[in-house]
C-alpha positions as CSV (number, residue, x, y, z in Angstrom):
1,X,16.6,-12.2,-1.4
2,X,16.6,-10.9,2.2
3,X,17.0,-7.1,2.7
4,X,18.7,-5.6,5.6
5,X,17.3,-2.9,7.8
6,X,19.7,-0.4,6.4
7,X,17.8,-0.6,3.1
8,X,14.5,0.5,4.9
9,X,13.1,4.0,4.5
10,X,11.5,3.6,7.9
11,X,11.1,0.8,10.5
12,X,8.7,-0.2,13.1
13,X,9.0,-3.0,15.7
14,X,8.0,-5.8,13.2
15,X,8.2,-4.3,9.7
16,X,10.2,-2.0,7.5
17,X,9.2,-0.3,4.3
18,X,11.3,0.1,1.3
19,X,10.8,0.9,-2.4
20,X,10.1,-1.7,-5.0
21,X,13.0,-3.1,-7.1
22,X,13.0,-5.0,-10.3
23,X,14.7,-7.9,-8.4
24,X,11.6,-8.3,-6.2
25,X,9.6,-9.9,-9.1
26,X,9.9,-13.6,-8.2
27,X,9.0,-13.2,-4.6
28,X,6.2,-10.7,-5.2
29,X,4.5,-12.7,-8.0
30,X,4.8,-15.9,-6.0
31,X,3.1,-14.2,-3.0
32,X,0.4,-12.8,-5.3
33,X,-0.3,-16.3,-6.7
34,X,-0.6,-17.6,-3.1
35,X,-2.9,-14.7,-2.2
36,X,-5.3,-14.8,-5.1
37,X,-8.3,-15.9,-3.1
38,X,-7.7,-13.2,-0.5
39,X,-7.3,-10.4,-3.0
40,X,-10.2,-11.0,-5.4
41,X,-12.5,-9.4,-6.3
42,X,-10.9,-6.3,-4.8
43,X,-7.4,-6.3,-6.1
44,X,-5.4,-7.8,-9.0
45,X,-1.7,-7.3,-8.4
46,X,0.8,-8.7,-11.0
47,X,1.2,-12.5,-10.9
48,X,3.7,-12.9,-13.8
49,X,7.3,-11.7,-14.1
50,X,6.4,-9.6,-17.2
51,X,3.4,-8.0,-15.5
52,X,5.5,-7.3,-12.4
53,X,8.3,-5.6,-14.4
54,X,5.7,-3.3,-16.0
55,X,4.0,-2.6,-12.7
56,X,7.2,-2.0,-10.8
57,X,8.6,0.1,-13.6
58,X,5.7,2.5,-13.3
59,X,6.2,2.8,-9.5
60,X,9.9,3.3,-9.9
61,X,10.1,5.6,-12.8
62,X,6.8,7.7,-12.6
63,X,7.2,10.7,-10.3
64,X,3.4,10.8,-9.7
65,X,3.7,7.3,-8.0
66,X,5.7,5.9,-5.1
67,X,5.6,2.2,-4.2
68,X,6.5,0.7,-0.9
69,X,7.0,-2.9,0.1
70,X,6.1,-3.8,3.7
71,X,8.8,-6.4,4.8
72,X,8.8,-8.5,7.9
73,X,11.8,-8.0,10.2
74,X,12.9,-11.4,11.6
75,X,9.6,-12.9,10.5
76,X,8.5,-16.5,10.2
77,X,9.8,-16.5,6.6
78,X,13.1,-14.8,7.3
79,X,14.3,-11.2,7.5
80,X,13.0,-9.0,4.7
81,X,10.2,-11.3,3.6
82,X,7.5,-9.2,1.7
83,X,4.3,-9.0,3.8
84,X,2.4,-6.6,1.5
85,X,2.6,-3.5,-0.5
86,X,1.3,0.2,-0.4
87,X,1.4,2.5,-3.3
88,X,0.8,6.2,-3.4
89,X,-0.7,7.0,-6.8
90,X,-1.7,10.3,-8.5
91,X,0.7,12.3,-6.5
92,X,0.0,16.0,-7.1
93,X,2.4,18.7,-5.8
94,X,1.9,22.4,-5.6
95,X,-1.1,23.7,-3.7
96,X,-2.7,20.2,-3.5
97,X,0.2,18.0,-2.2
98,X,-1.9,14.9,-2.2
99,X,-1.7,11.2,-3.2
100,X,-4.2,8.3,-3.4
101,X,-3.2,5.1,-1.5
102,X,-3.6,1.6,-2.7
103,X,-2.5,-1.4,-0.7
104,X,-2.6,-5.3,-0.4
105,X,-1.4,-7.8,2.1
106,X,-0.2,-11.2,1.2
107,X,-2.0,-14.3,2.6
108,X,0.9,-15.4,4.9
109,X,0.8,-12.0,6.7
110,X,-2.9,-11.3,6.7
111,X,-4.5,-10.6,10.1
112,X,-1.2,-10.1,11.9
113,X,-1.2,-6.2,12.1
114,X,1.8,-5.9,9.8
115,X,-0.1,-3.8,7.3
116,X,-1.3,-1.4,9.9
117,X,2.3,-1.0,11.1
118,X,3.4,-0.5,7.5
119,X,0.7,1.9,6.6
120,X,1.6,4.1,9.6
121,X,5.2,4.1,8.4
122,X,4.1,5.1,4.9
123,X,1.8,7.9,6.2
124,X,4.7,9.2,8.3
125,X,7.1,9.1,5.3
126,X,4.5,10.8,3.0
127,X,3.9,13.6,5.5
128,X,7.6,13.8,6.3
129,X,10.2,13.4,3.6
130,X,7.7,13.4,0.7
131,X,6.1,16.6,2.0
132,X,2.5,15.6,1.2
133,X,-0.3,17.2,3.1
134,X,-3.2,14.7,2.4
135,X,-3.6,11.1,1.6
136,X,-6.8,9.5,0.3
137,X,-8.1,5.9,0.2
138,X,-10.9,4.8,-2.0
139,X,-12.3,1.3,-1.0
140,X,-15.2,-0.7,-2.0
141,X,-18.0,-0.8,0.7
142,X,-17.7,-4.6,0.9
143,X,-14.0,-4.7,1.5
144,X,-14.2,-4.7,5.3
145,X,-10.6,-5.5,5.9
146,X,-9.5,-2.4,3.8
147,X,-12.0,-0.1,5.5
148,X,-10.9,-1.4,9.0
149,X,-7.3,-0.7,8.1
150,X,-8.1,2.9,6.9
151,X,-10.1,3.5,10.1
152,X,-7.4,2.1,12.4
153,X,-4.8,4.4,10.9
154,X,-6.8,7.6,11.5
155,X,-8.5,8.1,8.2
156,X,-11.9,9.8,8.2
157,X,-14.8,8.9,5.9
158,X,-15.4,11.8,3.6
159,X,-18.0,10.4,1.2
160,X,-19.3,7.8,-1.2
161,X,-18.8,7.7,-5.0
162,X,-21.0,5.5,-7.0
163,X,-19.5,3.6,-10.0
164,X,-16.1,5.3,-9.2
165,X,-13.5,2.8,-10.5
166,X,-13.5,0.1,-13.2
167,X,-12.4,-3.1,-11.5
168,X,-12.7,-6.7,-12.8
169,X,-14.9,-5.6,-15.7
170,X,-17.4,-3.5,-13.7
171,X,-17.7,0.1,-12.4
172,X,-17.5,-0.3,-8.6
173,X,-18.9,2.0,-5.9
174,X,-16.3,3.3,-3.4
175,X,-16.1,5.0,0.0
176,X,-13.6,7.9,0.1
177,X,-11.4,8.2,3.2
178,X,-8.7,10.8,3.9
179,X,-6.2,11.9,6.4
180,X,-4.2,15.2,6.5
181,X,-0.9,16.1,8.1
182,X,-2.8,18.1,10.7
183,X,-4.9,15.2,11.7
184,X,-1.9,13.0,12.0
185,X,-0.1,15.5,14.2
186,X,-3.1,15.9,16.6
187,X,-3.9,12.2,16.7
């Protein structure tokens, strides 16, 4: 179902970002199935309606998470077509005011710069209305597209964590990238 610009939290020239809804399940899971080859072995988004409902429920109801859909504006597949997703997980308030980003693009939108535009909108939203101070990205060293996206949006490499996250049955090494509100303001 197309979503109008008025439903976006923020907009750029080609995309808008909005929160997940339960009604997005059919489109999201269809795009996940179309993008399986692109995502794996890095990412395993929900590809069934029941898995989507559980996933979206956590993003909608858990205050330590915020999920955003990156939607094309007047794109090839119509206004509001989901191009990808960006989640802020493990949100900590108080003196830390930080969250960890996870994201994925769908195959039809890959390589078109839509996720860079969407990630920049999410960063501005996180440092603006959400009042976060720091965002982190943990990416596997071989995931060159994810690392390029982090770099292009101003994140700095802060370190390397061996066997950091359990993904697809194995503990995987990750590079740790971060950006702060001050870095964003000066960049």
